[in-house]
C-alpha positions in Angstrom: -0.1 3.2 35.0 1.7 6.5 34.9 1.0 8.9 32.0 4.4 10.5 32.5 7.9 9.3 31.7 11.4 10.5 32.7 13.5 11.3 29.7 17.2 12.2 29.7 18.5 15.3 27.9 21.8 17.1 27.2 21.8 20.8 27.6 22.9 22.5 24.3 24.4 25.4 26.3 26.5 23.7 29.1 26.4 20.1 27.7 25.3 18.8 31.1 23.0 15.8 31.2 19.7 16.2 33.1 16.4 14.5 33.3 12.8 15.8 32.7 9.4 14.4 33.5 7.2 14.6 30.4 3.7 13.3 29.3 3.9 10.1 27.3 1.8 11.6 24.6 4.0 14.7 24.2 6.3 15.5 21.3 9.3 15.6 23.7 8.5 12.0 24.7 8.1 11.0 21.0 11.5 12.6 20.1 13.3 10.9 23.0 11.8 7.4 22.5 12.4 7.4 18.7 15.8 9.1 18.7 14.5 11.8 16.4 17.1 14.3 15.3 15.9 17.8 16.1 17.3 21.2 15.1 19.6 23.2 17.3 17.1 25.9 17.8 14.6 23.3 19.0 17.1 21.9 21.5 17.9 25.4 22.8 14.3 25.8 23.6 13.3 22.4 25.0 16.5 20.7 26.1 17.9 23.5 28.2 18.8 22.5 31.8 17.2 24.3 34.8 20.4 26.1 35.6 20.7 27.6 32.1 17.0 28.4 32.1 17.5 30.4 35.3 20.5 32.2 33.8 18.5 33.1 30.7 15.6 34.5 32.9 18.1 36.5 35.0 19.6 38.0 31.8 16.2 38.5 30.2 17.3 36.6 27.1 14.5 35.9 24.7 14.0 34.0 21.4 13.7 36.1 18.3 10.4 35.9 16.4 12.0 34.1 13.5 13.4 31.5 15.9 10.0 30.9 17.5 8.5 30.6 14.0 11.0 27.9 13.2 10.3 26.0 16.4 6.6 26.2 15.8 7.0 24.8 12.2 9.2 21.9 13.6 6.7 21.2 16.3 3.9 21.0 13.7 5.8 18.5 11.5 6.7 16.4 14.6 3.1 16.6 15.6 2.0 15.0 12.3 4.6 12.3 12.5 3.6 11.6 16.0 0.0 11.2 15.1 -0.2 7.6 16.3 0.8 8.6 19.8 -1.5 11.6 20.2 -5.0 11.6 21.7 -7.5 12.8 19.0 -9.4 14.7 21.7 -6.3 16.7 22.6 -4.1 17.3 19.6 -5.7 16.1 16.3 -6.7 18.9 14.0 -10.3 18.9 12.6 -9.0 18.8 9.0 -6.7 15.8 9.7 -7.2 12.3 11.1 -4.9 10.2 13.3 -4.3 7.3 10.8 -3.7 7.8 7.1 -6.5 6.9 4.7 -6.5 5.9 1.0 -8.3 8.3 -1.3 -9.5 8.1 -4.9 -9.6 11.7 -6.2 -10.7 12.7 -9.7 -10.6 16.4 -10.6 -11.8 17.4 -14.1 -10.7 20.2 -16.4 -13.4 21.0 -19.0 -11.5 24.0 -20.4 -8.5 21.7 -21.4 -6.0 24.5 -20.8 -2.6 22.8 -20.0 -1.1 25.8 -18.2 -4.2 26.3 -16.0 -4.6 22.5 -15.4 -1.0 22.2 -14.2 -1.3 25.2 -12.0 -4.5 23.9 -10.4 -3.1 20.4 -10.0 0.0 21.6 -8.3 -2.0 23.8 -6.0 -4.3 20.9 -5.1 -1.4 18.5 -4.3 0.3 21.3 -2.3 -2.9 21.6 -0.2 -2.9 17.9 0.5 0.8 17.8 1.5 0.3 21.0 3.6 -2.3 19.1 5.7 0.0 16.1 5.8 3.6 16.4 4.7 4.0 12.6 4.7 1.2 12.1 2.1 2.0 9.6 -0.6 0.5 10.6 -3.9 0.4 9.1 -7.4 -1.5 10.9 -10.1 -1.9 10.3 -13.9 -3.6 12.3 -16.7 -6.4 10.8 -18.8 -8.9 11.9 -21.5 -12.3 10.5 -21.1 -14.1 8.6 -23.9 -12.7 6.6 -26.9 -12.7 9.5 -29.3 -9.8 11.3 -27.6 -11.9 14.4 -27.3 -13.6 13.7 -23.9 -13.2 15.5 -20.6 -9.6 16.1 -19.4 -9.1 14.8 -15.9 -6.6 13.3 -13.5 -6.8 10.1 -11.4 -5.2 10.6 -8.0 -4.4 7.9 -5.4 -3.5 9.7 -2.1 -2.5 7.9 1.1 -2.8 10.8 3.6 -4.1 12.0 7.0 -6.2 14.6 5.3 -9.7 14.5 6.9 -12.6 13.3 4.7 -15.0 16.1 5.6 -17.1 18.7 3.9 -14.6 21.5 4.5 -11.7 19.7 2.9 -13.9 18.6 0.0 -15.0 22.2 -0.6 -11.5 23.5 -0.3 -10.2 21.1 -3.0 -13.2 21.7 -5.2 -12.6 25.5 -5.0 -9.0 25.1 -6.0 -10.0 23.2 -9.1 -13.0 25.4 -9.9 -15.0 22.5 -11.3 -16.4 19.1 -10.3 -14.1 16.9 -8.2 -14.9 13.4 -7.0 -13.4 12.2 -3.7 -13.9 8.7 -2.3 -12.3 6.9 0.6 -11.0 3.5 -0.3 -11.7 1.4 2.8 -10.5 -2.1 1.8 -7.4 -3.6 0.2 -9.4 -4.8 -2.9 -10.7 -1.3 -3.6 -7.2 0.2 -3.1 -5.5 -2.3 -5.4 -8.2 -1.9 -8.1 -7.8 1.9 -8.0 -4.0 1.7 -8.2 -4.3 -0.5 -11.3 -7.0 1.6 -12.8 -5.1 4.9 -12.7 -2.2 3.3 -14.6 -4.3 1.6 -17.3 -3.8 4.3 -19.9 -0.1 5.3 -19.2 0.8 4.3 -22.7 -1.9 6.5 -24.2 -1.9 10.3 -24.6 1.9 10.3 -25.0 1.6 13.5 -27.0 0.0 15.1 -24.0 2.4 14.0 -21.3 4.7 17.0 -21.4 1.8 19.4 -21.0 -0.1 17.2 -18.5 2.6 15.4 -16.5 2.2 12.6 -13.9 2.9 13.3 -10.3 4.6 11.1 -7.7 5.1 12.5 -4.2 6.9 10.6 -1.4 6.8 7.3 -3.3 
């Protein structure tokens, strides 16, 4: 079975249709097979016909650094969305996995400072969504113990391609600056139990909700 496919493109310069042979695991193949709408700058770089490519070479036309940066960013996002199609040995980053995983994450904040807690939480969630922009995250604040004076912490459910490894664990722990518990939820029972658990005290601590808000990302 061939590892290449012929895709059909329209040149953004001359509007002529042409065909191209691409690897089945490439982003170009993923874009074509899934009718993904790409930016104009992407099409100028990848969909250009051989005639227009030759003209550009002859005129010594080059992309600006800003344009190349935009193309690279778009490729990175498409790469993540295309994770199911890619070979882990070829394209998967060491800090990400091919298939999303369910995580139970519990950072604690012993200093109980609302401004610093919010800053650290937003930085932690930004790190997860930087690794995988499609991450689905739900997070709620809670105070440990029955007295209302226990450890301040958040319960996070994250469905993400972030890799479960020592480096990512260390990175997230360094952001928080205190103990952080990270577990992979491997079965539907554990996932459902955790989802229910993080919502069990939503009616409590109402006086704290403005200072310690909940977070819902891509839900």
